[in-house]
BAFI-3210 file (N, C-alpha, C; in Angstrom, 3 decimals, decimal comma, padded with zeros to 6 digits):
// residues 173
n [1|2|3|4|5|6|7|8|9|10|11|12|13|14|15|16|17|18|19|20|21|22|23|24|25|26|27|28|29|30|31|32|33|34|35|36|37|38|39|40|41|42|43|44|45|46|47|48|49|50|51|52|53|54|55|56|57|58|59|60|61|62|63|64|65|66|67|68|69|70|71|72|73|74|75|76|77|78|79|80|81|82|83|84|85|86|87|88|89|90|91|92|93|94|95|96|97|98|99|100|101|102|103|104|105|106|107|108|109|110|111|112|113|114|115|116|117|118|119|120|121|122|123|124|125|126|127|128|129|130|131|132|133|134|135|136|137|138|139|140|141|142|143|144|145|146|147|148|149|150|151|152|153|154|155|156|157|158|159|160|161|162|163|164|165|166|167|168|169|170|171|172|173]
n.u [-071,372|-072,716|-071,971|-073,196|-074,029|-073,762|-072,003|-069,774|-069,230|-068,539|-066,256|-064,533|-064,445|-063,132|-060,718|-059,822|-059,617|-057,591|-055,521|-055,438|-054,677|-052,146|-050,851|-051,068|-049,487|-047,002|-046,647|-046,611|-044,280|-042,446|-042,522|-044,443|-046,749|-049,242|-050,410|-050,552|-052,310|-054,624|-055,242|-055,648|-057,851|-059,691|-060,178|-061,401|-063,664|-065,290|-065,159|-065,517|-064,635|-062,274|-059,473|-056,568|-056,301|-057,301|-055,452|-053,003|-053,511|-053,673|-050,999|-049,742|-050,798|-049,683|-047,028|-046,878|-047,227|-049,833|-051,085|-053,334|-055,403|-054,962|-055,870|-058,743|-058,587|-056,808|-058,353|-060,541|-059,271|-058,489|-061,000|-061,963|-060,096|-058,747|-056,628|-054,282|-051,099|-049,555|-051,435|-052,237|-049,768|-049,190|-051,345|-051,018|-048,509|-049,142|-050,860|-049,038|-047,367|-049,161|-049,185|-051,027|-050,985|-052,388|-054,530|-053,045|-051,846|-054,130|-054,991|-052,820|-053,068|-055,467|-054,602|-052,794|-054,622|-055,933|-054,231|-051,871|-048,374|-044,828|-041,574|-041,853|-044,203|-043,422|-041,431|-042,988|-044,453|-042,478|-041,900|-044,269|-044,652|-045,160|-044,454|-042,022|-041,212|-041,080|-039,210|-037,050|-036,579|-035,716|-033,364|-031,927|-031,644|-029,940|-027,669|-027,017|-026,364|-024,045|-022,393|-022,205|-020,795|-018,382|-017,773|-017,029|-016,333|-017,919|-020,389|-020,447|-020,360|-022,760|-024,542|-024,167|-025,213|-027,896|-028,547|-028,572|-030,551|-032,867|-032,978|-032,197|-032,226|-029,804|-029,596|-027,782|-027,121]
n.v [-015,997|-014,002|-011,279|-009,942|-006,573|-006,286|-008,376|-007,542|-005,150|-006,126|-007,569|-005,485|-004,123|-005,956|-005,989|-003,333|-003,322|-005,180|-003,753|-001,510|-002,729|-003,672|-001,213|-000,172|-001,951|-001,458|001,273|000,970|-000,588|001,294|003,026|004,970|005,530|006,788|006,980|004,262|003,386|004,803|003,583|000,876|001,242|002,219|-000,028|-001,641|-000,197|-000,840|-003,608|-004,880|-007,235|-007,946|-009,952|-009,545|-006,738|-006,121|-007,539|-006,263|-003,651|-004,046|-004,837|-002,454|-000,780|-001,983|-001,460|001,302|001,456|001,201|-001,141|-002,256|-001,371|-002,920|-005,482|-006,065|-006,037|-008,135|-010,248|-010,108|-010,661|-013,318|-014,478|-014,297|-015,769|-018,454|-020,020|-018,759|-018,600|-016,360|-014,512|-015,620|-015,627|-012,868|-011,974|-013,421|-012,460|-009,757|-010,010|-010,948|-008,717|-007,046|-008,190|-010,168|-013,000|-015,423|-015,378|-015,321|-017,858|-019,466|-018,772|-019,649|-022,394|-022,771|-022,187|-024,277|-026,332|-025,959|-027,145|-025,862|-025,534|-025,524|-023,899|-021,195|-021,203|-022,978|-021,476|-019,427|-020,951|-021,726|-019,212|-018,698|-020,736|-021,650|-019,080|-018,771|-016,859|-014,487|-015,269|-015,765|-013,216|-012,012|-013,489|-012,610|-009,913|-010,224|-011,177|-008,905|-007,177|-008,467|-008,117|-005,311|-004,925|-005,819|-008,461|-010,698|-013,449|-014,841|-014,014|-015,183|-017,893|-018,161|-017,476|-019,588|-021,685|-020,866|-021,057|-023,823|-024,522|-023,194|-024,156|-022,832|-022,109|-021,775|-019,721|-019,894|-017,823]
n.w [-039,466|-037,169|-035,000|-032,048|-031,020|-028,272|-027,582|-028,949|-027,642|-025,097|-025,760|-026,549|-024,148|-022,476|-023,822|-023,486|-020,732|-020,315|-021,513|-019,844|-017,464|-018,146|-018,611|-016,062|-014,548|-015,719|-015,046|-012,287|-011,887|-012,730|-010,693|-010,724|-008,900|-008,350|-010,856|-011,519|-009,514|-010,210|-012,674|-011,904|-010,220|-012,040|-013,586|-011,636|-011,273|-013,443|-013,353|-010,506|-009,251|-010,439|-010,477|-010,801|-010,837|-008,304|-006,680|-007,402|-006,625|-003,922|-003,407|-004,072|-002,068|000,252|-000,308|000,084|002,735|003,637|004,821|006,058|004,401|002,199|002,609|002,020|-000,773|-001,389|-000,435|-002,178|-004,611|-004,185|-003,838|-006,390|-007,829|-006,649|-007,294|-007,808|-006,758|-005,983|-005,020|-002,586|-001,208|-001,043|000,489|002,923|003,683|004,114|006,308|008,210|008,387|009,635|012,025|012,536|013,352|013,921|012,111|009,768|009,910|009,682|007,109|005,638|006,081|004,705|002,097|001,708|001,893|-000,471|-002,105|-002,662|-002,631|-001,858|-001,775|-000,996|000,498|002,479|003,745|004,832|006,588|008,434|009,456|010,772|012,608|015,864|016,917|015,740|013,988|015,525|017,463|015,858|014,926|017,294|017,651|015,394|015,996|018,125|016,779|015,303|017,377|018,382|016,162|016,087|018,406|017,654|017,937|016,133|015,619|017,466|016,527|013,941|014,614|016,003|013,968|012,240|013,793|013,878|011,205|010,800|012,679|011,748|009,251|006,799|003,292|000,790|-002,042|-004,794|-007,214]
ca.u [-071,571|-072,846|-071,664|-074,123|-073,442|-073,401|-070,793|-068,692|-068,944|-067,833|-064,936|-063,728|-064,249|-062,063|-059,491|-059,341|-059,237|-056,256|-054,563|-055,336|-053,901|-050,755|-050,322|-050,976|-048,318|-045,821|-046,525|-046,268|-042,867|-041,653|-042,662|-045,504|-047,766|-050,569|-050,921|-050,891|-053,508|-055,755|-055,562|-056,229|-059,185|-060,556|-060,571|-062,327|-064,900|-066,158|-065,155|-065,085|-064,020|-061,105|-058,465|-055,242|-056,400|-057,420|-054,173|-051,972|-053,859|-053,248|-049,529|-049,419|-051,137|-048,654|-045,796|-046,878|-047,459|-051,265|-051,276|-054,727|-056,219|-054,676|-056,530|-059,949|-058,202|-056,274|-059,486|-061,317|-058,474|-058,594|-062,385|-062,125|-059,212|-058,008|-055,541|-053,068|-050,182|-049,092|-052,496|-052,129|-048,513|-049,316|-052,322|-050,391|-047,443|-049,787|-051,337|-047,850|-046,963|-050,136|-049,016|-052,211|-050,362|-053,367|-055,236|-052,063|-051,728|-055,369|-054,994|-051,798|-053,701|-056,430|-053,818|-052,300|-055,814|-056,244|-053,218|-050,705|-047,190|-043,568|-040,610|-042,357|-045,170|-042,646|-040,772|-044,025|-044,777|-041,411|-042,087|-045,483|-044,747|-044,855|-043,764|-040,652|-040,929|-040,641|-037,974|-035,993|-036,296|-034,914|-032,045|-031,243|-031,248|-028,752|-026,545|-026,679|-025,683|-022,688|-021,662|-021,929|-019,785|-017,143|-017,547|-017,327|-016,248|-019,119|-021,509|-020,425|-020,693|-024,202|-025,225|-024,087|-026,198|-029,240|-028,735|-028,973|-031,801|-034,001|-032,898|-032,232|-031,695|-029,040|-029,795|-026,586|-027,463]
ca.v [-015,921|-012,597|-010,971|-008,891|-005,332|-006,522|-009,204|-006,690|-004,206|-006,887|-007,870|-004,265|-003,799|-006,855|-005,544|-002,109|-003,677|-005,792|-002,665|-000,698|-003,511|-003,652|000,139|-000,049|-002,723|-000,713|002,464|000,458|-000,965|002,514|003,853|005,984|004,850|007,413|006,580|002,838|003,288|005,284|002,559|-000,281|001,620|002,341|-001,406|-002,107|000,552|-001,599|-005,022|-004,831|-008,491|-008,260|-010,440|-008,921|-005,332|-006,134|-007,957|-005,250|-002,497|-004,461|-004,767|-001,031|-000,268|-002,486|-000,745|002,665|001,359|001,126|-002,587|-002,519|-001,114|-003,929|-006,747|-006,350|-006,278|-009,495|-011,162|-010,077|-011,357|-014,750|-014,898|-014,395|-016,805|-019,045|-020,867|-017,958|-018,686|-015,039|-013,862|-016,170|-015,164|-011,441|-011,853|-013,917|-011,509|-008,556|-010,375|-011,007|-007,323|-006,484|-008,994|-011,019|-014,304|-016,516|-015,305|-015,712|-019,319|-020,041|-018,549|-020,554|-023,719|-022,731|-022,267|-025,657|-027,132|-025,811|-027,883|-025,033|-025,872|-025,051|-023,296|-019,929|-021,549|-023,584|-020,382|-018,773|-021,903|-021,579|-017,892|-018,684|-021,870|-021,432|-017,811|-018,861|-015,570|-013,508|-015,706|-015,567|-011,778|-011,791|-014,054|-011,735|-008,718|-010,644|-011,210|-007,504|-006,655|-009,034|-007,445|-003,927|-004,979|-006,280|-009,863|-011,351|-014,912|-015,273|-013,754|-016,190|-019,181|-018,128|-017,472|-020,955|-022,456|-020,453|-021,591|-025,227|-024,550|-022,746|-024,854|-021,870|-022,567|-020,762|-019,699|-019,360|-017,454]
ca.w [-038,021|-036,797|-033,608|-031,599|-030,501|-026,869|-027,543|-029,429|-026,562|-024,063|-026,303|-026,474|-022,742|-022,025|-024,462|-022,840|-019,364|-020,425|-021,789|-018,624|-016,502|-018,620|-018,340|-014,608|-014,113|-016,180|-014,189|-010,951|-011,928|-012,913|-009,495|-010,912|-008,104|-008,489|-012,168|-011,398|-008,686|-011,031|-013,669|-011,209|-009,733|-013,223|-013,924|-010,601|-011,490|-014,356|-012,939|-009,097|-008,796|-011,267|-009,529|-010,911|-010,434|-006,840|-006,104|-007,619|-005,795|-002,580|-003,366|-004,071|-000,733|001,173|-000,660|000,641|004,174|003,975|004,804|006,430|003,222|001,175|002,952|001,219|-002,175|-001,465|-000,258|-003,430|-005,628|-003,888|-004,078|-007,842|-008,365|-005,524|-007,811|-007,993|-005,625|-005,546|-004,242|-001,235|-000,604|-000,735|001,573|004,160|004,007|004,674|007,654|009,069|008,612|010,581|013,227|012,709|013,136|013,911|010,829|008,756|009,984|009,155|005,659|005,100|006,073|003,594|000,859|001,623|001,638|-001,907|-002,856|-002,971|-001,840|-002,421|-000,853|-000,446|001,543|003,566|004,468|005,636|007,658|009,432|010,059|011,576|013,515|017,284|017,138|015,215|013,359|016,513|018,112|014,862|014,940|018,500|017,356|014,430|016,754|018,880|015,821|014,990|018,568|018,380|015,077|016,496|019,474|017,055|018,349|014,852|015,706|018,177|015,627|012,881|015,218|016,288|012,669|011,742|014,569|013,428|009,857|010,972|013,445|010,932|007,967|005,700|002,007|000,040|-003,501|-005,456|-008,607]
c.u [-071,560|-072,548|-072,555|-073,349|-072,957|-072,112|-069,574|-068,249|-068,144|-066,409|-064,029|-063,455|-063,113|-060,713|-058,941|-058,945|-057,840|-055,194|-054,344|-054,482|-052,415|-050,105|-050,133|-049,743|-047,036|-045,584|-046,053|-044,775|-041,961|-041,765|-043,671|-046,763|-049,158|-051,214|-051,375|-052,193|-054,745|-056,211|-056,206|-057,658|-060,176|-061,051|-061,632|-063,671|-065,849|-066,205|-064,635|-064,376|-062,746|-059,929|-057,108|-055,259|-056,507|-056,083|-053,135|-052,239|-053,474|-051,744|-049,076|-049,666|-050,086|-047,360|-045,721|-047,265|-048,916|-051,714|-052,740|-055,646|-056,038|-055,515|-057,790|-059,629|-057,634|-057,399|-060,309|-060,593|-058,599|-059,990|-062,610|-061,272|-058,308|-056,830|-054,220|-052,227|-049,838|-050,149|-052,426|-050,909|-048,616|-050,237|-051,693|-049,301|-048,028|-050,278|-050,176|-047,384|-047,882|-050,091|-050,267|-051,802|-051,370|-054,131|-054,306|-051,903|-052,947|-055,412|-053,965|-052,347|-054,688|-055,706|-053,321|-053,451|-056,237|-055,191|-051,999|-049,555|-045,950|-042,764|-041,142|-043,350|-044,460|-041,981|-041,774|-044,391|-043,761|-041,599|-043,249|-045,548|-044,278|-044,045|-042,339|-040,249|-040,393|-039,352|-036,797|-035,587|-035,401|-033,483|-031,248|-030,806|-029,992|-027,504|-026,065|-025,908|-024,237|-021,818|-021,246|-020,876|-018,429|-016,806|-017,883|-017,308|-017,503|-020,347|-021,592|-020,811|-022,206|-025,009|-025,265|-025,088|-027,620|-029,559|-029,207|-030,347|-033,015|-033,981|-033,013|-031,658|-030,933|-029,386|-028,545|-026,931|-026,225]
c.v [-014,457|-012,399|-009,799|-007,686|-005,542|-007,327|-008,379|-005,729|-004,910|-007,213|-006,648|-003,866|-004,653|-006,406|-004,309|-002,378|-004,301|-004,720|-001,804|-001,414|-003,473|-002,296|000,356|-000,740|-001,989|000,507|002,058|000,148|000,263|003,451|004,980|005,460|005,453|007,010|005,114|002,680|003,711|004,215|001,334|000,032|001,761|000,951|-001,887|-001,389|-000,257|-003,088|-005,116|-006,098|-008,849|-008,676|-009,737|-007,464|-005,235|-006,478|-006,842|-003,987|-002,792|-004,360|-003,313|-000,439|-000,702|-001,702|000,663|002,659|001,320|-000,334|-002,952|-002,381|-002,145|-005,191|-007,017|-006,661|-007,690|-010,515|-011,249|-010,834|-012,865|-015,283|-015,115|-015,511|-017,351|-019,908|-020,099|-017,924|-017,299|-014,296|-014,315|-015,607|-013,702|-011,226|-012,270|-012,954|-010,252|-008,834|-010,434|-009,590|-006,641|-007,217|-009,819|-012,469|-015,449|-016,552|-015,762|-017,233|-019,987|-019,924|-019,455|-021,984|-023,840|-022,910|-023,694|-026,610|-027,077|-026,489|-027,058|-025,418|-025,322|-024,303|-022,021|-020,187|-022,173|-022,497|-019,637|-019,651|-021,768|-020,270|-017,902|-019,769|-021,493|-020,167|-017,830|-017,531|-014,584|-013,944|-015,558|-014,091|-011,434|-012,288|-013,127|-010,432|-009,007|-010,672|-009,794|-006,888|-007,160|-008,346|-006,034|-003,853|-005,455|-007,719|-010,775|-012,871|-015,478|-015,126|-014,835|-017,568|-019,261|-018,185|-018,876|-021,859|-022,149|-021,037|-023,045|-025,321|-024,212|-023,319|-023,898|-022,491|-021,440|-020,855|-019,073|-019,098|-017,132]
c.w [-037,621|-035,312|-033,177|-031,076|-029,056|-026,769|-027,959|-028,323|-025,458|-024,498|-026,167|-025,026|-022,179|-022,568|-023,754|-021,385|-019,359|-020,662|-020,548|-017,584|-016,868|-018,325|-016,846|-014,073|-014,505|-015,296|-012,787|-010,879|-012,035|-011,719|-009,636|-010,221|-008,248|-009,805|-012,126|-010,620|-009,470|-012,018|-013,014|-010,763|-010,891|-013,651|-012,933|-010,682|-012,384|-014,014|-011,502|-008,615|-009,567|-010,373|-009,604|-010,461|-008,910|-006,188|-006,205|-006,801|-004,342|-002,412|-003,295|-002,679|000,296|000,957|-000,092|002,124|004,600|003,939|005,091|005,217|002,120|001,364|002,114|-000,246|-002,348|-001,341|-001,542|-004,536|-005,435|-004,150|-005,572|-008,442|-007,262|-005,988|-007,948|-006,718|-005,072|-004,722|-002,786|-000,519|-000,180|000,459|002,910|004,622|004,653|006,096|008,651|009,396|009,627|011,926|013,560|012,445|013,056|012,595|009,709|008,720|009,351|007,631|004,990|005,032|004,908|002,258|000,647|001,301|000,178|-002,772|-003,223|-002,041|-002,509|-001,383|-000,206|000,681|002,747|004,407|005,354|006,829|008,795|010,195|011,055|012,646|014,910|017,527|016,637|014,590|014,364|017,187|017,131|014,834|016,131|018,258|016,418|015,099|017,570|018,001|015,508|016,157|018,628|017,325|015,503|017,606|018,944|017,435|017,168|014,914|016,360|017,265|014,544|013,413|015,463|014,986|012,085|012,460|014,083|012,061|009,927|011,631|012,577|009,525|006,779|004,439|001,358|-001,427|-004,108|-006,910|-009,394]
res [y|l|i|s|q|d|k|l|r|l|f|y|m|d|l|t|i|a|q|a|l|e|r|g|v|t|a|h|k|e|g|k|l|q|e|a|e|k|l|y|r|a|i|l|q|s|q|p|q|h|p|d|a|n|h|n|l|g|v|l|a|v|g|v|g|k|v|e|g|a|i|p|h|f|k|a|a|l|a|a|n|a|k|m|e|q|y|w|l|s|y|i|d|a|l|i|k|l|n|q|m|d|t|a|k|a|v|l|e|q|a|r|g|s|g|l|q|g|e|k|f|d|n|l|q|v|q|l|t|d|g|a|g|s|s|l|r|v|e|l|d|g|l|i|a|l|y|q|q|g|r|y|q|r|m|l|a|r|a|s|q|l|e|k|q|y|n|f|h|h|n|h|d]
***
């Protein structure tokens, strides 16, 4: 079974892309953001629709406060692979950070429509339902104010009410 030069070239390209992605992720985790960005962009140079490179570049952009610039990368990642839960979560999170609540709700519905579910999506749902996110923020600011005033009993009582109201889950690791 002979392999053509073209097939061989594609095989090596995929191999080097996988290596570049791995190096990019490592650099990203180590906080070497410029190096990570270079590697992700190099992958997108040869494969503009590469889902992981797009997603990770979006995450990097959000991490340095360039949330607006992350959106096209999240969209590209989802267009290439709509089955990846993390792509949806990152995209919705970025929309929330940009205060684009209606778009975030619509995208969450889309994700659910694709059959994605679970606690992370439920938490986003709570955050997005009827401005619950903003009213929760107001409630938390109130808790902080009570704490700063030294009104600890009142703060704990209110926190307990909020816990029931928003149905928070505790993870005991």
